[in-house]
Backbone as numpy.savetxt, mean C-alpha at the origin, in Angstrom:
# Nx Ny Nz CAx CAy CAz Cx Cy Cz
-16.71 18.50 20.77 -16.39 17.95 19.48 -14.87 17.92 19.32
-14.36 16.79 18.92 -12.92 16.69 18.68 -12.64 16.87 17.19
-11.50 17.42 16.94 -11.08 17.63 15.55 -9.90 16.71 15.27
-10.16 15.65 14.52 -9.10 14.74 14.16 -8.60 15.09 12.77
-7.32 14.92 12.59 -6.69 15.20 11.30 -6.38 13.87 10.62
-6.75 13.79 9.35 -6.49 12.59 8.56 -5.60 12.95 7.39
-4.74 12.00 7.05 -3.91 12.13 5.85 -4.46 11.14 4.85
-5.00 11.64 3.74 -5.59 10.79 2.71 -4.77 10.94 1.45
-4.38 9.82 0.89 -3.54 9.83 -0.30 -3.98 8.74 -1.25
-3.69 8.93 -2.51 -3.91 7.91 -3.53 -2.56 7.57 -4.13
-2.25 6.29 -4.18 -0.98 5.85 -4.74 -1.24 5.01 -5.98
-0.67 5.42 -7.09 -0.71 4.61 -8.30 0.73 4.22 -8.58
1.07 3.00 -8.24 2.46 2.56 -8.34 2.83 2.19 -9.77
4.08 2.40 -10.13 4.55 2.00 -11.45 4.58 0.48 -11.59
4.76 0.00 -12.81 4.80 -1.43 -13.07 6.19 -2.04 -12.90
7.23 -1.30 -13.18 8.58 -1.84 -13.15 9.12 -1.90 -11.73
9.80 -2.99 -11.39 10.28 -3.22 -10.03 11.14 -2.07 -9.51
12.11 -1.60 -10.29 13.00 -0.52 -9.81 12.20 0.75 -9.50
11.22 1.04 -10.35 10.38 2.22 -10.11 9.49 2.03 -8.89
9.00 0.80 -8.71 8.19 0.51 -7.52 9.01 0.72 -6.26
10.26 0.30 -6.29 11.11 0.44 -5.11 11.25 1.91 -4.71
11.39 2.80 -5.69 11.46 4.24 -5.41 10.15 4.71 -4.80
9.04 4.25 -5.35 7.72 4.61 -4.84 7.56 4.18 -3.39
7.91 2.91 -3.09 7.75 2.39 -1.73 8.68 3.09 -0.74
9.90 3.36 -1.17 10.83 4.06 -0.27 10.35 5.47 0.03
9.79 6.14 -0.95 9.24 7.49 -0.74 8.08 7.43 0.25
7.18 6.46 0.06 6.05 6.30 0.98 6.54 5.95 2.38
7.48 5.02 2.47 8.02 4.59 3.77 8.68 5.76 4.49
9.46 6.56 3.78 10.12 7.72 4.39 9.11 8.73 4.91
8.06 8.96 4.16 7.04 9.91 4.61 6.34 9.39 5.86
5.95 8.11 5.81 5.22 7.53 6.94 6.10 7.41 8.18
7.39 7.23 8.00 8.29 7.07 9.14 8.51 8.36 9.91
8.09 9.48 9.36 8.20 10.75 10.07 7.27 10.79 11.27
6.28 9.87 11.29 5.41 9.72 12.45 4.46 10.87 12.70
4.20 11.68 11.72 3.32 12.83 11.92 1.87 12.51 11.62
1.62 11.33 11.09 0.26 11.00 10.67 -0.23 9.76 11.39
-1.19 9.94 12.28 -1.76 8.80 12.98 -2.99 8.26 12.28
-3.68 9.06 11.55 -4.89 8.65 10.84 -4.60 8.71 9.34
-4.31 7.56 8.78 -3.85 7.49 7.39 -4.81 6.63 6.58
-5.22 7.15 5.44 -6.02 6.40 4.49 -5.30 6.49 3.15
-4.97 5.32 2.59 -4.28 5.29 1.31 -5.13 4.49 0.33
-5.66 5.18 -0.66 -6.33 4.51 -1.77 -5.23 4.12 -2.75
-5.38 2.96 -3.37 -4.21 2.55 -4.15 -4.51 1.69 -5.35
-3.58 1.73 -6.25 -3.36 0.70 -7.25 -1.87 0.44 -7.17
-1.49 -0.51 -6.32 -0.08 -0.80 -6.09 0.54 -1.61 -7.22
-0.28 -2.04 -8.18 0.20 -2.87 -9.29 0.94 -4.10 -8.79
0.39 -4.70 -7.74 0.88 -5.97 -7.25 -0.22 -6.65 -6.46
-0.10 -7.95 -6.29 -1.05 -8.73 -5.52 -0.34 -9.15 -4.25
-0.91 -8.80 -3.10 -0.26 -9.14 -1.84 -0.33 -10.62 -1.52
-1.38 -11.30 -1.94 -1.42 -12.75 -1.75 -2.24 -13.40 -2.84
-1.99 -14.67 -3.06 -2.60 -15.41 -4.17 -4.12 -15.47 -4.07
-4.66 -15.44 -2.86 -6.11 -15.51 -2.69 -6.83 -14.31 -3.29
-6.13 -13.21 -3.45 -6.75 -12.00 -3.99 -6.60 -11.88 -5.50
-5.96 -12.85 -6.11 -5.72 -12.81 -7.56 -6.88 -13.49 -8.27
-7.49 -12.77 -9.20 -8.57 -13.32 -10.01 -8.15 -13.29 -11.47
-8.20 -14.43 -12.13 -7.84 -14.51 -13.53 -6.33 -14.49 -13.75
-5.88 -15.26 -14.68 -4.45 -15.30 -14.99 -3.65 -16.00 -13.92
-2.36 -16.11 -14.18 -1.46 -16.76 -13.23 -1.00 -15.78 -12.17
-0.78 -16.31 -10.98 -0.25 -15.51 -9.89 1.27 -15.50 -9.97
1.86 -14.34 -10.02 3.31 -14.18 -9.99 3.64 -13.31 -8.77
4.40 -13.87 -7.85 4.79 -13.12 -6.66 5.73 -11.98 -7.05
5.29 -10.77 -6.85 6.08 -9.58 -7.15 7.13 -9.41 -6.05
8.41 -9.25 -6.41 9.44 -9.09 -5.38 9.22 -7.87 -4.48
8.54 -6.85 -4.98 8.32 -5.65 -4.16 7.22 -5.87 -3.13
6.53 -7.00 -3.19 5.48 -7.32 -2.23 6.03 -7.32 -0.81
7.25 -7.82 -0.62 7.86 -7.86 0.72 8.08 -6.46 1.27
8.46 -5.52 0.41 8.66 -4.14 0.84 7.33 -3.56 1.33
6.26 -3.79 0.56 4.94 -3.27 0.93 4.48 -3.90 2.24
4.67 -5.22 2.39 4.28 -5.89 3.63 5.04 -5.32 4.83
6.31 -5.02 4.66 7.11 -4.44 5.73 6.58 -3.06 6.11
6.28 -2.25 5.11 5.72 -0.92 5.37 4.39 -1.04 6.11
3.54 -1.96 5.67 2.24 -2.14 6.32 2.41 -2.57 7.77
3.34 -3.50 8.02 3.58 -3.95 9.39 4.16 -2.84 10.26
5.17 -2.16 9.74 5.86 -1.11 10.49 4.92 0.04 10.83
4.07 0.41 9.88 3.20 1.57 10.07 1.80 1.19 10.55
1.61 -0.10 10.84 0.33 -0.60 11.34 -0.82 -0.27 10.38
-0.59 -0.53 9.08 -1.62 -0.31 8.07 -2.36 -1.61 7.80
-3.61 -1.51 7.38 -4.42 -2.68 7.04 -4.79 -2.65 5.57
-4.85 -3.83 4.97 -5.34 -3.97 3.61 -6.84 -4.23 3.71
-7.62 -3.23 3.36 -9.08 -3.35 3.47 -9.63 -4.03 2.22
-10.46 -5.05 2.41 -11.03 -5.72 1.24 -12.05 -4.82 0.54
-12.21 -5.03 -0.76 -13.21 -4.22 -1.47 -14.62 -4.57 -1.04
-15.52 -3.65 -1.23 -16.92 -3.87 -0.89 -17.69 -4.09 -2.19
-18.36 -5.19 -2.31 -19.12 -5.53 -3.52 -18.23 -5.54 -4.76
-16.98 -5.99 -4.60 -16.09 -6.09 -5.74 -15.48 -4.78 -6.20
-15.71 -3.71 -5.46 -15.19 -2.40 -5.87 -14.26 -1.87 -4.80
């Protein structure tokens, strides 16, 4: 039996861009330490990564979306779609 270690976190990001930037930089700095290979992040990032995932209302591209995309690419993270709308 192997014992794998997972890092599980929940992120509730602020609404304001400057506050989001602090949140993303904190997450990026932690992830860049390279100590966590098995990462699960539950989230409410308070942003829409792409227009296809926006339901209701107008889509407004959040400037912090690029920061999140960079973190996801750099750390090899995936955006998992919800199951049954949840």
